C-alpha positions as CSV (number, residue, x, y, z in Angstrom):
1,M,0.0,0.0,0.0
2,T,1.4,3.4,-1.0
3,P,1.5,6.3,1.4
4,E,-1.3,7.9,-0.6
5,Q,-3.5,4.8,-0.3
6,R,-2.7,4.5,3.4
7,Q,-3.6,8.1,4.0
8,S,-6.9,7.7,2.1
9,E,-7.7,4.5,4.0
10,N,-7.0,6.2,7.3
11,A,-9.2,9.2,6.4
12,R,-12.0,6.8,5.3
13,R,-11.9,4.9,8.6
14,K,-11.9,8.0,10.7
15,A,-14.9,9.3,8.7
16,E,-16.7,6.0,9.4
17,Y,-16.1,6.4,13.2
18,L,-17.4,9.9,13.2
19,Q,-20.4,8.9,11.2
20,L,-21.1,6.0,13.6
21,L,-20.8,8.4,16.5
22,R,-23.5,10.6,15.0
23,Q,-25.8,7.5,14.5
24,V,-25.2,6.3,18.1
25,R,-26.3,9.7,19.4
26,T,-29.7,9.3,17.8
27,L,-30.3,5.8,19.4
28,P,-33.1,5.5,22.0
29,G,-31.8,5.7,25.6
30,V,-28.6,7.5,24.7
31,E,-28.2,10.8,26.5
32,I,-24.7,11.6,25.2
33,A,-22.0,9.8,23.4
34,A,-18.3,10.4,22.5
35,L,-15.3,8.7,20.9
36,A,-12.0,8.0,22.6
37,N,-9.0,6.1,21.4
38,K,-8.9,4.4,24.8
39,I,-11.1,4.2,27.9
40,V,-8.7,3.6,30.8
41,W,-5.2,5.0,30.9
42,T,-2.1,3.9,32.8
43,T,1.5,5.3,33.1
44,A,2.4,3.2,30.1
45,D,0.6,5.8,28.0
46,N,2.9,8.6,29.0
47,V,4.6,10.7,26.3
48,P,7.0,13.7,26.6
49,I,5.2,17.1,26.5
50,V,6.9,20.5,26.2
51,S,5.9,24.1,26.3
52,R,7.6,26.6,24.1
53,E,9.7,27.8,27.0
54,S,10.7,24.3,28.1
55,F,11.3,23.2,24.4
56,R,13.9,26.0,24.1
57,D,15.5,24.8,27.3
58,G,15.5,21.2,26.2
59,Q,13.3,20.1,29.1
60,S,10.1,18.0,28.9
61,R,7.4,16.7,31.2
62,W,5.7,13.3,30.9
63,A,2.0,13.0,30.6
64,A,-0.6,10.6,29.3
65,G,-2.6,11.7,26.2
66,A,-6.0,10.9,24.8
67,Y,-7.7,11.6,21.5
68,V,-11.4,12.3,22.3
69,S,-14.4,13.8,20.4
70,D,-16.7,16.5,21.4
71,G,-19.0,15.5,24.2
72,Y,-16.4,13.4,25.9
73,F,-16.1,15.6,29.0
74,E,-19.8,15.6,29.4
75,A,-20.1,11.9,29.0
76,M,-17.3,11.2,31.4
77,R,-18.4,14.0,33.8
78,I,-15.0,15.6,33.8
79,P,-15.7,19.3,34.7
80,L,-13.7,22.1,33.0
81,V,-12.1,24.5,35.4
82,R,-11.6,27.2,32.8
83,G,-11.9,27.5,29.0
84,R,-14.0,25.3,26.7
85,A,-14.4,21.7,25.7
86,F,-14.0,20.5,22.1
87,D,-16.8,21.2,19.6
88,G,-17.7,20.6,16.0
89,N,-15.4,23.4,14.9
90,D,-12.3,21.5,16.0
91,T,-11.6,19.7,12.7
92,A,-8.6,18.5,10.8
93,S,-8.6,21.8,8.9
94,S,-8.8,24.1,12.0
95,P,-5.8,25.1,14.2
96,P,-4.6,22.3,16.5
97,V,-6.0,22.7,20.0
98,A,-5.8,20.8,23.3
99,V,-7.3,20.5,26.8
100,V,-5.0,19.9,29.7
101,N,-5.8,18.9,33.3
102,E,-4.8,21.0,36.3
103,Q,-1.7,18.9,37.1
104,L,-0.2,19.3,33.6
105,A,-1.0,23.0,33.6
106,R,0.9,23.5,36.8
107,L,3.9,21.5,35.6
108,L,4.3,23.3,32.3
109,W,3.2,26.8,33.4
110,P,3.7,27.1,37.1
111,D,3.7,30.9,37.2
112,K,1.0,31.8,34.7
113,D,-2.4,30.8,33.3
114,A,-2.2,27.9,30.8
115,L,-5.1,29.1,28.7
116,G,-3.9,30.3,25.4
117,E,-0.4,28.8,25.8
118,Y,1.1,26.4,23.4
119,M,2.4,22.8,23.9
120,A,3.6,19.9,21.8
121,N,4.6,16.3,21.8
122,P,8.0,16.4,20.1
123,D,9.3,13.3,18.3
124,P,12.8,12.5,19.6
125,A,13.5,10.3,16.6
126,T,13.3,13.2,14.1
127,N,14.5,16.7,13.9
128,A,11.2,17.9,12.5
129,P,9.6,20.9,14.3
130,P,6.8,19.9,16.7
131,T,3.2,20.6,16.0
132,W,2.1,23.2,18.5
133,L,-1.3,22.8,20.2
134,R,-3.1,25.8,21.7
135,V,-4.6,25.2,25.1
136,V,-8.3,26.0,25.0
137,G,-9.4,24.4,28.3
138,I,-8.3,23.2,31.7
139,A,-10.0,20.1,33.1
140,R,-10.2,18.7,36.6
141,Q,-7.6,16.1,37.8
142,V,-7.7,12.5,36.6
143,R,-6.3,9.5,38.4
144,F,-4.9,6.4,36.8
145,A,-6.5,3.1,37.5
146,G,-4.5,1.4,40.4
147,Q,-2.9,4.7,41.3
148,E,-5.9,6.6,42.7
149,E,-3.9,8.4,45.3
150,W,-1.8,10.3,42.8
151,P,-3.2,12.8,40.3
152,A,-1.6,12.4,36.9
153,P,-0.8,15.0,34.3
154,F,-3.1,14.5,31.3
155,L,-3.6,15.9,27.8
156,Y,-6.7,15.7,25.6
157,V,-6.6,16.3,21.8
158,P,-9.6,16.4,19.4
159,I,-10.0,13.0,17.7
160,A,-11.0,14.8,14.5
161,Q,-7.5,16.3,14.3
162,R,-5.8,12.9,14.5
163,P,-4.4,11.9,11.2
164,S,-5.5,8.3,11.5
165,L,-7.9,6.3,13.6
166,L,-7.5,2.5,13.4
167,A,-9.7,1.8,16.4
168,A,-11.7,3.7,18.9
169,S,-14.1,3.2,21.8
170,I,-17.6,4.8,22.1
171,V,-18.4,6.2,25.5
172,V,-22.1,6.4,26.1
173,R,-24.1,7.8,29.0
174,G,-27.7,6.6,28.8
175,R,-31.0,6.6,30.6
176,G,-32.7,3.7,32.3
177,N,-31.3,0.2,33.0
178,T,-27.6,-0.2,32.4
179,P,-27.6,-4.0,31.6
180,E,-30.4,-3.5,29.1
181,L,-28.5,-0.7,27.4
182,L,-25.4,-2.9,27.2
183,K,-27.4,-5.4,25.3
184,T,-29.3,-3.1,23.0
185,L,-26.5,-0.7,22.1
186,P,-24.2,-3.1,20.3
187,A,-27.2,-4.5,18.3
188,A,-28.2,-1.0,17.3
189,I,-24.7,-0.1,16.3
190,V,-24.4,-3.2,14.1
191,A,-27.8,-2.5,12.6
192,A,-26.7,1.1,11.8
193,Q,-23.4,0.0,10.3
194,R,-23.2,-3.6,9.1
195,D,-19.4,-3.9,9.0
196,A,-18.9,-2.5,12.6
197,E,-16.9,-4.8,14.9
198,I,-17.8,-4.6,18.6
199,P,-15.3,-6.8,20.6
200,R,-17.0,-6.0,23.9
201,A,-19.5,-3.7,25.7
202,R,-19.3,-3.1,29.4
203,T,-19.5,-0.4,32.1
204,M,-16.7,2.0,33.0
205,M,-16.3,0.3,36.4
206,E,-15.7,-3.0,34.8
207,D,-12.9,-1.5,32.6
208,I,-11.4,0.2,35.6
209,G,-11.5,-3.1,37.6
210,E,-9.7,-4.9,34.8
211,A,-7.0,-2.2,34.6
212,S,-6.4,-2.2,38.4
213,Y,-6.6,-6.0,38.7
214,P,-2.7,-6.5,38.9
215,T,-2.5,-3.8,41.5
216,R,-5.3,-5.3,43.6
217,V,-3.7,-8.8,43.3
218,A,-0.3,-7.4,44.4
219,A,-1.9,-5.5,47.3
220,T,-3.8,-8.7,48.4
221,V,-0.6,-10.8,48.3
222,L,1.3,-8.1,50.3
223,A,-1.6,-7.8,52.8
224,V,-1.7,-11.6,53.4
225,S,2.1,-11.6,53.8
226,G,1.9,-8.7,56.2
227,L,-0.8,-10.5,58.3
228,F,1.4,-13.7,58.4
229,G,4.3,-11.6,59.5
230,L,2.2,-10.0,62.2
231,L,1.0,-13.4,63.3
232,L,4.5,-14.7,63.6
233,S,5.5,-11.6,65.5
234,V,2.6,-12.1,67.9
235,V,3.4,-15.7,68.6
236,G,7.1,-15.0,69.0
237,L,6.5,-12.0,71.3
238,Y,4.0,-13.9,73.4
239,G,6.4,-16.8,73.9
240,V,9.4,-14.5,74.8
241,V,7.5,-12.3,77.2
242,S,5.6,-15.2,78.8
243,Y,8.9,-17.2,79.3
244,S,10.6,-14.1,80.7
245,A,7.8,-13.5,83.1
246,A,7.6,-17.2,84.1
247,Q,11.3,-17.0,85.1
248,R,10.3,-14.5,87.8
249,T,7.5,-16.7,89.2
250,R,9.4,-17.3,92.5
251,E,10.1,-13.6,92.8
252,I,6.5,-12.8,92.2
253,G,5.4,-15.4,94.8
254,I,7.7,-13.8,97.4
255,R,6.4,-10.3,96.7
256,C,2.9,-11.7,96.9
257,A,3.6,-13.4,100.2
258,L,5.0,-10.1,101.5
259,G,1.7,-8.3,100.7
260,A,2.2,-7.0,97.1
261,E,-1.0,-6.3,95.3
262,R,-1.8,-7.9,91.9
263,R,-1.6,-4.6,90.1
264,D,1.8,-3.9,91.6
265,L,3.1,-7.3,90.3
266,L,1.6,-6.7,86.9
267,A,3.2,-3.3,86.7
268,L,6.6,-4.9,87.7
269,L,6.4,-7.3,84.7
270,L,5.0,-4.8,82.3
271,R,7.6,-2.1,82.9
272,D,10.5,-3.8,81.0
273,A,8.2,-5.3,78.4
274,V,6.5,-1.9,77.6
275,L,9.8,-0.1,77.4
276,A,11.1,-2.7,74.9
277,L,7.8,-2.4,72.9
278,A,8.0,1.4,72.8
279,V,11.6,1.3,71.5
280,A,10.6,-1.3,68.9
281,V,7.5,0.6,67.8
282,V,9.5,3.9,67.3
283,I,12.2,2.1,65.3
284,G,9.7,0.0,63.3
285,V,7.4,2.9,62.3
286,G,10.5,4.9,61.3
287,L,12.0,2.2,59.2
288,G,8.5,1.4,57.7
289,F,8.0,5.0,56.7
290,A,11.4,5.1,55.2
291,A,10.8,1.9,53.3
292,V,7.5,3.1,51.8
293,R,9.1,6.4,50.7
294,L,12.1,4.5,49.1
295,V,9.8,2.0,47.2
296,S,7.5,4.8,46.2
297,S,10.4,6.8,44.6
298,M,12.0,3.7,42.9
299,V,9.1,1.5,41.8
300,V,5.6,2.8,42.2
301,A,3.8,5.5,44.0
302,L,2.5,4.3,47.4
303,P,0.1,6.0,49.8
304,R,1.3,7.5,53.0
305,L,1.3,5.4,56.2
306,D,-2.3,5.4,57.4
307,A,-3.5,6.0,60.9
308,V,-5.1,2.6,61.1
309,T,-1.7,0.9,60.6
310,L,0.1,3.2,63.0
311,I,-2.4,2.6,65.8
312,A,-3.6,-1.0,65.3
313,V,-0.2,-2.7,65.2
314,P,1.2,-1.2,68.5
315,L,-2.2,-1.8,70.2
316,T,-2.1,-5.5,69.0
317,L,1.4,-6.0,70.3
318,S,0.5,-4.2,73.6
319,A,-2.4,-6.6,74.1
320,V,-0.1,-9.6,73.5
321,I,2.4,-8.3,76.1
322,L,-0.4,-7.8,78.6
323,A,-1.8,-11.3,78.0
324,A,1.7,-12.8,78.3
325,C,2.3,-11.1,81.6
326,L,-1.1,-11.8,83.2
327,R,-0.7,-15.6,83.2
328,P,2.4,-15.7,85.5
329,V,0.9,-13.0,87.8
330,R,-2.3,-15.0,88.2
331,R,-0.3,-18.2,88.8
332,A,1.8,-16.5,91.5
333,A,-1.2,-15.0,93.2
334,R,-2.6,-18.5,93.7
335,V,0.6,-19.8,95.4
336,N,0.4,-20.6,99.1
337,R,2.3,-17.8,100.8
338,I,3.5,-20.1,103.6
339,D,5.0,-22.6,101.0
340,V,6.8,-19.7,99.3
341,L,8.3,-18.5,102.6
342,R,9.4,-22.0,103.5
343,T,11.5,-22.2,100.3
344,L,13.6,-19.2,101.3
């Protein structure tokens, strides 16, 4: 296929997608519909982005990009902070435009408003001048599936200004029952365009669930491993503290025979154990926080240490120490004081 034929085929296919979008918008139960080259994005979609200032300085930022049609922001309910969304005037023959999210706007233009500025995705493999896109809108933050804690820089470009469109997804927001719409919509699309291929139709939550599945599996494995580690720590700690307290049974019995109260005996055993626990908790929390920050900077962004972890683990270990100390105290309290004094 010659370059001219390939260009003609790409234009024909893009025209078919845009025509199909217009037909979908007329279907019963469809409130709004839009095209997108993908539905769910990850960090694998990142591309280098430059402003005119950073291009001159040889610096770039990384951001994920999406080709979308008019109506996309309404269908996905992504509000625009400033500026406008794409409309029917953003065509292949009109000046190239883009919408950026707040995070990308702050990265490229930290000291001024991004509206009206120009940006580009330069091709490092060629020395050709980049195609500059004028920022016409600023959208709210988006978060990648599996990395919901971290806002991602994101760029939207009109799908009508894309040179080729081999495949695309139709985003539909409809009225009524969602399962029923998932059944009727593919049939209606095929009826409207006989050669249309629909590999699957499902909800946005199902797509997000699939994209975040590896992250959820990894989190589950780590959580189970952490629970086993905590269980081993509990068993080991109980054994050590219980054995240490049991070694002082004779001393406890003597103190009990001399009139010591049970709470005094318990405080005696707990003093050393609680001191050791406090030192261990401080060191453990510090090392844990450092490990999370290290892994976050080298592998994948992780959330901060949450309050549940910081409170639940020390409380669990404190309960184990208390339980380990109570048994020797109760045993010594039941000892006959006369028998203890006879052993002296």
